[in-house]
VOKOL-781069 format. One record per residue (C-alpha): x, y, z; residue in one letter; residue number from 1. Coordinates in steps of 0.05 Angstrom, whole numbers, padded with zeros to 5 digits. Layout:
residues N
c1  c2  c3  aa  i
X  Y  Z  a  NUM
...
//
This chain:
residues 564
c1  c2  c3  aa  i
00796  01049  00792  m  1
00861  01065  00822  r  2
00876  01070  00896  v  3
00920  01128  00921  v  4
00949  01123  00990  m  5
00944  01189  01032  t  6
01008  01221  01052  r  7
01027  01222  01124  v  8
01018  01292  01155  p  9
01083  01329  01166  i  10
01096  01359  01234  r  11
01097  01434  01241  k  12
01165  01468  01234  g  13
01197  01411  01198  v  14
01218  01419  01126  r  15
01222  01360  01081  v  16
01277  01364  01030  n  17
01340  01329  01009  d  18
01383  01372  01056  a  19
01345  01366  01121  i  20
01327  01295  01143  r  21
01347  01294  01215  s  22
01281  01320  01241  q  23
01234  01261  01225  r  24
01168  01245  01257  p  25
01170  01193  01310  a  26
01158  01121  01283  l  27
01097  01114  01327  e  28
01066  01178  01299  s  29
01078  01155  01228  i  30
01045  01088  01240  l  31
00984  01121  01273  r  32
00976  01168  01214  a  33
00981  01112  01163  i  34
00933  01068  01202  s  35
00882  01124  01205  g  36
00888  01138  01130  a  37
00878  01065  01111  v  38
00818  01058  01156  a  39
00787  01120  01126  l  40
00798  01091  01056  l  41
00763  01025  01072  v  42
00703  01062  01098  i  43
00698  01106  01037  l  44
00702  01047  00987  v  45
00650  01008  01025  t  46
00603  01067  01020  s  47
00610  01067  00945  g  48
00646  01134  00935  c  49
00684  01141  00871  a  50
00745  01175  00903  g  51
00778  01177  00971  v  52
00805  01238  01006  a  53
00827  01252  01076  s  54
00799  01309  01115  k  55
00831  01373  01096  g  56
00861  01345  01031  t  57
00836  01375  00965  t  58
00861  01322  00915  s  59
00811  01264  00892  g  60
00827  01190  00902  v  61
00799  01135  00856  t  62
00777  01068  00886  g  63
00755  01025  00825  a  64
00763  01027  00749  t  65
00716  00997  00695  i  66
00734  00981  00623  e  67
00678  00967  00572  i  68
00691  00930  00506  s  69
00667  00949  00456  p  70
00648  01019  00476  s  71
00597  01022  00419  s  72
00558  00967  00382  v  73
00533  00969  00310  s  74
00483  00915  00288  f  75
00482  00936  00216  g  76
00420  00922  00173  n  77
00370  00870  00198  l  78
00305  00847  00167  a  79
00244  00870  00205  v  80
00224  00815  00253  g  81
00294  00784  00255  q  82
00342  00794  00313  s  83
00417  00797  00326  a  84
00458  00792  00390  t  85
00524  00824  00407  k  86
00566  00815  00470  t  87
00591  00873  00513  v  88
00645  00856  00563  t  89
00655  00893  00630  l  90
00725  00886  00661  t  91
00751  00910  00729  n  92
00819  00940  00710  t  93
00832  00968  00779  g  94
00856  00936  00843  i  95
00794  00945  00885  d  96
00727  00910  00881  m  97
00682  00936  00825  l  98
00607  00934  00839  t  99
00558  00940  00782  v  100
00490  00960  00810  s  101
00449  00976  00748  g  102
00442  00962  00673  i  103
00389  00996  00632  s  104
00376  01003  00556  v  105
00346  01060  00517  a  106
00326  01059  00443  g  107
00272  01027  00400  t  108
00285  00954  00384  g  109
00344  00947  00433  f  110
00345  00902  00495  t  111
00400  00874  00539  a  112
00409  00818  00588  s  113
00465  00801  00635  g  114
00482  00773  00704  p  115
00435  00784  00763  h  116
00451  00851  00796  l  117
00485  00875  00835  p  118
00549  00839  00815  i  119
00618  00848  00845  s  120
00681  00838  00804  l  121
00750  00830  00833  g  122
00812  00858  00802  a  123
00818  00831  00730  g  124
00750  00797  00731  q  125
00699  00806  00675  s  126
00625  00799  00662  a  127
00584  00798  00597  s  128
00522  00834  00575  i  129
00482  00809  00515  s  130
00457  00867  00472  a  131
00398  00849  00426  v  132
00370  00887  00367  f  133
00303  00866  00336  k  134
00276  00920  00290  p  135
00201  00927  00283  s  136
00202  00977  00224  a  137
00246  00995  00166  g  138
00283  01052  00202  n  139
00352  01069  00228  a  140
00352  01062  00304  d  141
00401  01082  00359  s  142
00404  01073  00433  g  143
00448  01064  00493  t  144
00464  01016  00548  i  145
00472  01051  00614  k  146
00518  01016  00665  i  147
00516  01041  00736  t  148
00575  01022  00782  s  149
00622  01047  00836  n  150
00674  01064  00783  a  151
00698  01134  00771  d  152
00655  01169  00720  g  153
00595  01124  00731  s  154
00547  01115  00697  p  155
00583  01088  00635  s  156
00547  01089  00567  l  157
00552  01042  00508  v  158
00525  01070  00442  a  159
00479  01024  00402  l  160
00460  01030  00329  s  161
00424  00988  00276  g  162
00376  00992  00218  s  163
00312  00954  00204  g  164
00298  00932  00132  a  165
00230  00911  00109  t  166
00233  00836  00094  a  167
00191  00785  00058  g  168
00137  00747  00095  a  169
00139  00672  00079  l  170
00077  00629  00088  t  171
00067  00554  00075  a  172
00002  00523  00053  t  173
-00018  00476  00084  p  174
00017  00488  00149  d  175
00010  00414  00167  s  176
00011  00350  00124  i  177
-00030  00288  00142  a  178
-00016  00229  00096  f  179
-00064  00184  00134  g  180
-00052  00109  00125  s  181
00002  00090  00076  v  182
00018  00018  00061  a  183
00090  -00005  00069  v  184
00122  -00008  00000  g  185
00076  00044  -00030  s  186
00084  00120  -00029  e  187
00041  00181  -00021  a  188
00055  00253  -00041  t  189
00029  00321  -00020  q  190
00045  00391  -00045  t  191
00065  00450  -00001  v  192
00061  00519  -00032  q  193
00108  00573  -00007  l  194
00086  00645  -00018  a  195
00122  00711  -00004  n  196
00066  00756  00021  t  197
00114  00812  00043  g  198
00134  00875  00007  s  199
00207  00855  -00004  e  200
00242  00794  -00033  a  201
00255  00734  00012  a  202
00313  00686  00003  t  203
00303  00614  00023  i  204
00370  00590  00047  s  205
00354  00518  00069  k  206
00299  00466  00066  v  207
00304  00412  00119  a  208
00258  00355  00137  f  209
00254  00298  00188  s  210
00219  00231  00190  g  211
00238  00163  00164  t  212
00213  00152  00093  g  213
00203  00226  00080  v  214
00235  00262  00021  s  215
00226  00332  -00009  v  216
00234  00355  -00080  s  217
00214  00413  -00124  g  218
00265  00467  -00107  m  219
00339  00478  -00094  t  220
00363  00525  -00040  a  221
00384  00580  -00039  p  222
00324  00608  -00076  m  223
00298  00680  -00080  k  224
00223  00694  -00079  l  225
00202  00762  -00102  a  226
00144  00797  -00067  s  227
00080  00761  -00086  g  228
00117  00702  -00118  e  229
00103  00629  -00100  t  230
00138  00562  -00107  t  231
00119  00491  -00092  k  232
00151  00434  -00055  l  233
00132  00360  -00063  t  234
00134  00320  00001  v  235
00136  00244  -00010  t  236
00126  00190  00043  y  237
00147  00119  00027  k  238
00149  00077  00091  p  239
00192  00014  00097  t  240
00161  -00012  00161  s  241
00096  -00006  00198  a  242
00090  00050  00249  g  243
00070  00122  00263  t  244
00106  00181  00230  l  245
00115  00248  00265  t  246
00163  00293  00228  g  247
00167  00364  00200  n  248
00189  00406  00142  l  249
00230  00468  00159  s  250
00240  00526  00111  i  251
00296  00573  00132  i  252
00297  00643  00102  s  253
00310  00717  00115  n  254
00235  00730  00118  a  255
00200  00761  00177  t  256
00191  00691  00204  d  257
00259  00661  00190  p  258
00237  00589  00203  s  259
00171  00564  00175  v  260
00154  00494  00200  v  261
00104  00447  00169  v  262
00084  00386  00211  g  263
00084  00316  00177  i  264
00040  00259  00203  h  265
00025  00190  00176  a  266
00011  00117  00195  t  267
00049  00063  00158  a  268
00009  -00002  00150  t  269
00021  -00070  00119  l  270
-00014  -00091  00054  s  271
-00010  -00161  00025  t  272
-00038  -00187  -00042  l  273
-00051  -00262  -00053  a  274
-00064  -00294  -00121  a  275
-00103  -00358  -00128  t  276
-00081  -00400  -00162  p  277
-00008  -00381  -00159  a  278
00004  -00413  -00227  s  279
-00042  -00433  -00285  i  280
-00036  -00484  -00340  g  281
-00080  -00476  -00402  f  282
-00063  -00547  -00425  g  283
-00068  -00564  -00499  n  284
-00099  -00508  -00539  v  285
-00114  -00511  -00613  a  286
-00087  -00455  -00655  v  287
-00143  -00406  -00670  g  288
-00185  -00426  -00610  s  289
-00181  -00400  -00540  d  290
-00186  -00423  -00469  t  291
-00193  -00385  -00404  t  292
-00172  -00390  -00331  q  293
-00198  -00351  -00271  t  294
-00151  -00316  -00222  i  295
-00172  -00288  -00154  r  296
-00133  -00230  -00126  l  297
-00146  -00220  -00051  e  298
-00121  -00167  -00001  n  299
-00101  -00207  00060  i  300
-00065  -00148  00094  g  301
-00088  -00092  00140  t  302
-00089  -00034  00091  s  303
-00116  -00020  00022  e  304
-00080  -00051  -00038  v  305
-00079  -00011  -00101  k  306
-00067  -00052  -00163  i  307
-00038  -00009  -00218  s  308
-00024  -00059  -00273  s  309
-00033  -00132  -00294  i  310
00014  -00152  -00349  t  311
00022  -00220  -00384  p  312
00090  -00236  -00413  s  313
00063  -00284  -00467  v  314
00035  -00262  -00533  s  315
-00035  -00288  -00540  g  316
-00052  -00283  -00466  v  317
-00102  -00229  -00449  v  318
-00125  -00211  -00378  v  319
-00193  -00179  -00367  s  320
-00245  -00170  -00312  g  321
-00223  -00107  -00276  v  322
-00213  -00034  -00294  t  323
-00145  -00009  -00271  l  324
-00124  00021  -00226  p  325
-00166  -00015  -00174  v  326
-00166  -00011  -00098  g  327
-00179  -00071  -00053  l  328
-00198  -00059  00019  a  329
-00172  -00109  00071  p  330
-00209  -00174  00064  g  331
-00236  -00161  -00006  t  332
-00218  -00192  -00073  s  333
-00224  -00183  -00147  a  334
-00231  -00237  -00201  t  335
-00196  -00232  -00267  v  336
-00198  -00277  -00329  t  337
-00136  -00298  -00367  a  338
-00151  -00321  -00438  a  339
-00102  -00356  -00484  y  340
-00112  -00356  -00559  k  341
-00050  -00382  -00595  p  342
-00032  -00363  -00666  t  343
00020  -00416  -00677  g  344
00037  -00486  -00652  a  345
00087  -00496  -00595  g  346
00095  -00496  -00519  s  347
00096  -00432  -00480  i  348
00114  -00412  -00410  s  349
00113  -00342  -00379  g  350
00081  -00302  -00324  k  351
00028  -00252  -00307  i  352
00057  -00193  -00267  t  353
00009  -00158  -00219  v  354
00039  -00092  -00196  t  355
00011  -00059  -00134  s  356
00030  -00023  -00070  n  357
00029  -00089  -00031  a  358
00089  -00114  00006  v  359
00132  -00157  -00041  g  360
00101  -00127  -00104  s  361
00099  -00148  -00159  p  362
00058  -00211  -00150  t  363
00078  -00264  -00201  i  364
00031  -00316  -00230  i  365
00066  -00369  -00272  d  366
00031  -00395  -00335  l  367
00042  -00450  -00386  s  368
00007  -00480  -00446  a  369
00017  -00522  -00508  t  370
-00010  -00497  -00574  a  371
-00025  -00548  -00627  a  372
-00054  -00547  -00697  a  373
-00129  -00546  -00694  a  374
-00161  -00616  -00696  k  375
-00235  -00631  -00695  v  376
-00251  -00702  -00676  q  377
-00315  -00738  -00653  l  378
-00312  -00807  -00620  t  379
-00377  -00848  -00613  p  380
-00389  -00895  -00553  s  381
-00401  -00953  -00601  a  382
-00394  -00967  -00674  r  383
-00460  -01006  -00678  s  384
-00525  -01013  -00640  l  385
-00559  -01082  -00633  s  386
-00632  -01085  -00613  f  387
-00639  -01161  -00612  g  388
-00708  -01193  -00622  d  389
-00766  -01147  -00618  v  390
-00837  -01172  -00624  t  391
-00877  -01139  -00677  l  392
-00920  -01085  -00648  g  393
-00870  -01069  -00593  s  394
-00805  -01028  -00594  s  395
-00738  -01024  -00562  r  396
-00692  -00964  -00549  t  397
-00616  -00957  -00552  n  398
-00570  -00897  -00540  q  399
-00506  -00872  -00571  l  400
-00460  -00820  -00539  t  401
-00413  -00778  -00582  v  402
-00354  -00742  -00549  t  403
-00310  -00685  -00577  s  404
-00240  -00714  -00570  t  405
-00203  -00662  -00611  g  406
-00171  -00597  -00587  n  407
-00221  -00549  -00616  t  408
-00295  -00540  -00624  k  409
-00334  -00594  -00661  a  410
-00398  -00572  -00697  i  411
-00450  -00627  -00711  i  412
-00489  -00602  -00771  s  413
-00534  -00661  -00788  n  414
-00559  -00727  -00759  v  415
-00598  -00776  -00801  t  416
-00622  -00849  -00795  i  417
-00639  -00901  -00848  s  418
-00667  -00970  -00847  g  419
-00737  -00999  -00838  s  420
-00762  -00998  -00766  g  421
-00707  -00952  -00740  f  422
-00728  -00884  -00715  v  423
-00685  -00826  -00688  l  424
-00715  -00812  -00620  g  425
-00676  -00747  -00607  t  426
-00641  -00701  -00656  s  427
-00578  -00664  -00637  a  428
-00563  -00630  -00703  a  429
-00532  -00560  -00696  g  430
-00496  -00577  -00631  v  431
-00428  -00546  -00615  d  432
-00382  -00588  -00573  l  433
-00320  -00561  -00539  d  434
-00264  -00610  -00526  p  435
-00287  -00665  -00477  t  436
-00360  -00646  -00484  q  437
-00410  -00699  -00509  s  438
-00481  -00709  -00532  t  439
-00528  -00769  -00533  t  440
-00574  -00796  -00588  y  441
-00633  -00842  -00577  t  442
-00653  -00893  -00630  v  443
-00718  -00933  -00627  d  444
-00728  -01001  -00662  f  445
-00802  -01012  -00679  d  446
-00804  -01069  -00730  p  447
-00863  -01074  -00778  r  448
-00843  -01140  -00808  a  449
-00812  -01204  -00783  a  450
-00739  -01217  -00800  g  451
-00670  -01186  -00792  s  452
-00669  -01111  -00804  l  453
-00610  -01064  -00811  t  454
-00601  -00989  -00814  g  455
-00549  -00933  -00808  t  456
-00544  -00873  -00761  l  457
-00504  -00818  -00797  t  458
-00472  -00759  -00759  i  459
-00444  -00703  -00802  t  460
-00396  -00651  -00771  s  461
-00336  -00606  -00785  n  462
-00289  -00662  -00766  a  463
-00236  -00680  -00817  a  464
-00260  -00752  -00816  d  465
-00317  -00775  -00860  l  466
-00386  -00772  -00828  p  467
-00394  -00821  -00770  i  468
-00436  -00881  -00791  k  469
-00465  -00926  -00737  i  470
-00494  -00994  -00758  g  471
-00563  -01011  -00732  l  472
-00584  -01084  -00724  y  473
-00650  -01116  -00700  g  474
-00697  -01174  -00713  t  475
-00772  -01168  -00719  g  476
-00807  -01228  -00686  v  477
-00878  -01246  -00701  a  478
-00922  -01245  -00639  a  479
-00929  -01315  -00611  a  480
-00998  -01344  -00602  v  481
-01012  -01328  -00531  t  482
-01063  -01351  -00483  g  483
-01088  -01312  -00425  e  484
-01020  -01315  -00391  h  485
-00981  -01255  -00366  k  486
-00917  -01251  -00325  v  487
-00922  -01202  -00267  a  488
-00853  -01178  -00243  l  489
-00839  -01139  -00179  t  490
-00775  -01116  -00147  w  491
-00749  -01076  -00089  e  492
-00743  -01002  -00104  p  493
-00674  -00971  -00111  s  494
-00648  -00935  -00050  r  495
-00620  -00881  -00095  s  496
-00660  -00828  -00132  t  497
-00678  -00858  -00200  v  498
-00722  -00840  -00258  k  499
-00748  -00911  -00267  g  500
-00730  -00982  -00288  y  501
-00717  -01020  -00352  f  502
-00739  -01093  -00358  v  503
-00698  -01142  -00400  y  504
-00721  -01212  -00425  r  505
-00690  -01271  -00460  s  506
-00712  -01340  -00480  s  507
-00643  -01366  -00463  k  508
-00607  -01362  -00397  p  509
-00545  -01332  -00431  s  510
-00582  -01282  -00474  g  511
-00585  -01244  -00516  p  512
-00633  -01200  -00476  y  513
-00682  -01151  -00505  a  514
-00707  -01089  -00470  q  515
-00783  -01095  -00461  l  516
-00802  -01023  -00443  n  517
-00780  -00964  -00487  s  518
-00785  -00915  -00430  s  519
-00767  -00925  -00358  p  520
-00820  -00957  -00314  e  521
-00832  -00911  -00256  a  522
-00860  -00964  -00208  n  523
-00822  -01025  -00183  p  524
-00867  -01073  -00222  s  525
-00880  -01095  -00294  y  526
-00930  -01138  -00330  s  527
-00906  -01178  -00391  d  528
-00964  -01199  -00433  g  529
-00924  -01219  -00495  t  530
-00908  -01289  -00473  v  531
-00919  -01355  -00510  s  532
-00949  -01418  -00480  n  533
-00899  -01470  -00459  g  534
-00840  -01421  -00464  q  535
-00787  -01408  -00410  v  536
-00767  -01334  -00402  y  537
-00709  -01302  -00365  y  538
-00714  -01231  -00335  y  539
-00669  -01179  -00303  y  540
-00681  -01105  -00284  v  541
-00636  -01043  -00285  t  542
-00649  -00974  -00253  a  543
-00638  -00911  -00293  v  544
-00623  -00841  -00267  d  545
-00639  -00772  -00294  s  546
-00577  -00774  -00338  s  547
-00601  -00839  -00370  n  548
-00545  -00878  -00338  i  549
-00566  -00949  -00321  q  550
-00546  -00988  -00259  s  551
-00516  -01057  -00259  a  552
-00562  -01115  -00274  d  553
-00607  -01143  -00220  s  554
-00608  -01217  -00205  n  555
-00639  -01260  -00259  e  556
-00706  -01295  -00251  v  557
-00738  -01347  -00297  s  558
-00811  -01361  -00311  v  559
-00842  -01421  -00347  t  560
-00907  -01406  -00384  i  561
-00959  -01461  -00380  p  562
-00974  -01498  -00445  s  563
-01047  -01480  -00444  n  564
//
């Protein structure tokens, strides 16, 4: 507004022109007139009048001036549901105080906000009003902002215009992702489908996400989705440390809802896989044969371990026992078998790689072996069996153990015995012996005639050597003329669990000794009725366990048989 000072009243009868200036009002009268005019002006401005006039004066006087920029606002085309904001500036271009007492908006979709009213602006001061347009339908809209003030010509009007355009409606399914527990070092994925359910196309301008270990793939922005069209995003979570994940996926577009947000939640846990043993050695393996080792895989972590592959690096090694992929809950384990079957001689070294989602995957199990040409070999515990003197009508037993000392399976196909008085007590024909395994044969000597007797125990197998031939030696002794004498032997029972006892006798203190009973005596006593009058006999006892292993000899005792 502009302020106009009122003229001082001119006294009656005095002309004011360039020629006559001698008749001037008195200075005191002029000051009083000016003072009264100024006082009147202050009162009028305070009361809010747009102009000031003295009594009896017909011309108007302006007290404040308002300038509005811009005088009209166009929002252009906006998608339905979206909004835009424009700033309208009010400036006091006068010299008196400008008071704005009211701001109101008319028109569909238009709103405005500004300072708290009333507001007073000094000369040159400005204030801002925010004009907002948010169309609710696909129409052209217009409106006004009405600004009421003490300025000349109040109220002032600002024209508003804008058009609403029907937009796409973007929806995300699901609207929240929960990965659950995911082990550190592993990853989990979920798919989010974006669908345009509106009647117009929607343009996705940006895809943003938050959360450590989260990544998104499947589309590149900007991307336009026609009405009814869908697209998919793949959200991947691969944690690097234990903890809780709270993030989100934001899809920015020009759709009705310009920012679609999908929450992301997960818990990262630790998983650890232990292999026992950590390395395996197959040892010496014959070409064409195989040997196995057992490996235990255990989850010693706090979350599930998923084993996806078990891969040996050496040809000839095969791992079996589980169907992959396999999941191990915390504290559980799986057992696998590694088998080695070489096809050629030589030493090998390699590894078995166990790939999983465990921390530190893959788990490595070292392996080694030596492959040699196949060799079948049988080694007997003795090359001959001696039965000593055996009284006619009695018998004595001896045993022979045969061990597979080659590097592949030995197959015993036939076992025979020859020689008068020698009988095969047990037959082990058709026995297969893996390396280090053994079998035992029992041979009884039951002479039918006095004199030295010999025989042969023959063991036939697939060994490269000739059949094993074990010499058998014994002497048949005629029964001595005996009286009514018997030797009763007793001994303290063994403190260990035994099957029984064998009794040995000799006519000389230094032997040789002959075994008197063919089968173990269960009781700690024995009666020898095959003694001769006037003869001295020497005895000792051994205990035998369930595996036919005999103990050390007992102390020796001697007995003299009376002559009659």
